[in-house]
C-alpha positions as CSV (number, residue, x, y, z in Angstrom):
1,X,-67.5,-87.2,28.4
2,X,-63.8,-87.3,28.7
3,X,-62.1,-90.6,27.7
4,X,-59.2,-91.5,30.0
5,X,-56.0,-92.6,28.4
6,X,-53.3,-94.1,30.5
7,X,-49.7,-94.1,29.2
8,X,-47.4,-97.0,29.7
9,X,-44.8,-95.9,32.2
10,X,-41.5,-97.5,33.1
11,X,-41.3,-98.7,36.7
12,X,-38.8,-96.0,37.7
13,X,-41.2,-93.3,36.3
14,X,-44.2,-94.9,38.1
15,X,-42.2,-94.7,41.3
16,X,-41.5,-91.0,40.8
17,X,-45.1,-90.3,40.0
18,X,-46.2,-92.1,43.2
19,X,-43.6,-90.1,45.2
20,X,-44.8,-86.8,43.8
21,X,-48.4,-87.8,44.3
22,X,-47.8,-88.5,48.0
23,X,-45.6,-85.4,48.5
24,X,-48.3,-83.1,47.0
25,X,-51.3,-85.0,48.2
26,X,-52.6,-85.5,44.6
27,X,-53.8,-88.5,42.6
28,X,-51.2,-90.0,40.3
29,X,-53.3,-89.1,37.2
30,X,-53.4,-85.5,38.4
31,X,-49.6,-85.5,38.7
32,X,-49.3,-86.9,35.1
33,X,-51.9,-84.4,33.7
34,X,-50.1,-81.5,35.3
35,X,-46.7,-82.7,34.0
36,X,-48.0,-83.1,30.4
37,X,-49.7,-79.7,30.6
38,X,-46.6,-78.0,31.8
39,X,-44.4,-79.8,29.2
40,X,-46.8,-79.0,26.3
41,X,-46.9,-75.3,27.4
42,X,-43.1,-75.1,27.5
43,X,-42.7,-76.7,24.1
44,X,-45.3,-74.4,22.5
45,X,-43.7,-71.3,24.1
46,X,-40.3,-72.3,22.9
47,X,-41.7,-73.0,19.4
48,X,-43.3,-69.5,19.3
49,X,-40.1,-67.9,20.5
50,X,-38.1,-69.8,17.8
51,X,-40.6,-68.6,15.1
52,X,-40.1,-65.0,16.2
53,X,-36.3,-65.5,16.0
54,X,-36.6,-67.0,12.6
55,X,-38.5,-63.9,11.4
56,X,-35.8,-61.7,13.0
57,X,-33.2,-63.7,11.1
58,X,-35.0,-63.5,7.8
59,X,-35.5,-59.8,8.2
60,X,-31.8,-59.3,9.0
61,X,-32.3,-58.3,12.6
62,X,-30.4,-61.4,13.9
63,X,-27.1,-62.8,12.6
64,X,-26.8,-66.3,11.3
65,X,-24.3,-67.2,14.1
66,X,-26.6,-65.9,16.8
67,X,-29.6,-67.7,15.2
68,X,-27.6,-70.9,14.9
69,X,-26.6,-70.8,18.6
70,X,-30.2,-70.6,19.6
71,X,-31.9,-73.0,17.3
72,X,-29.0,-75.3,16.4
73,X,-26.7,-75.1,13.4
74,X,-28.7,-77.6,11.2
75,X,-32.0,-75.8,11.7
76,X,-30.4,-72.4,11.0
77,X,-28.6,-73.7,7.9
78,X,-31.9,-75.2,6.6
79,X,-33.6,-71.8,7.0
80,X,-30.6,-70.0,5.4
81,X,-30.7,-72.3,2.4
82,X,-34.4,-71.7,2.0
83,X,-33.9,-67.9,2.3
84,X,-31.2,-68.0,-0.4
85,X,-33.2,-70.2,-2.7
86,X,-36.2,-68.0,-2.4
87,X,-34.1,-64.9,-3.0
88,X,-32.6,-66.4,-6.1
89,X,-36.0,-67.5,-7.3
90,X,-37.4,-64.0,-6.9
91,X,-34.4,-62.5,-8.7
92,X,-34.9,-65.0,-11.6
93,X,-38.6,-64.2,-11.8
94,X,-37.9,-60.5,-11.9
95,X,-35.4,-60.9,-14.7
96,X,-37.8,-63.2,-16.6
97,X,-40.6,-60.6,-16.2
98,X,-38.3,-57.8,-17.5
99,X,-37.3,-59.8,-20.6
């Protein structure tokens, strides 16, 4: 059995939900469920797309500037530092192995 959870909504948002509910002839909980479902789908799609772009960046198929424009400078810089750190670590391990 599904447990119903009701989020706490600001009065202005409750009013919007009621307006949409009336306009679309749907129950308020159905409007809320559809909104959450749509939002979750959008967020997950964007996340998947950003992961693909991160791989393209790591493989050299996408420049840092282009990657930063899409995912934001801070996120791009974080991945760049991780990429550089990993590369240095691998080089060091190879040198240690050869010695």
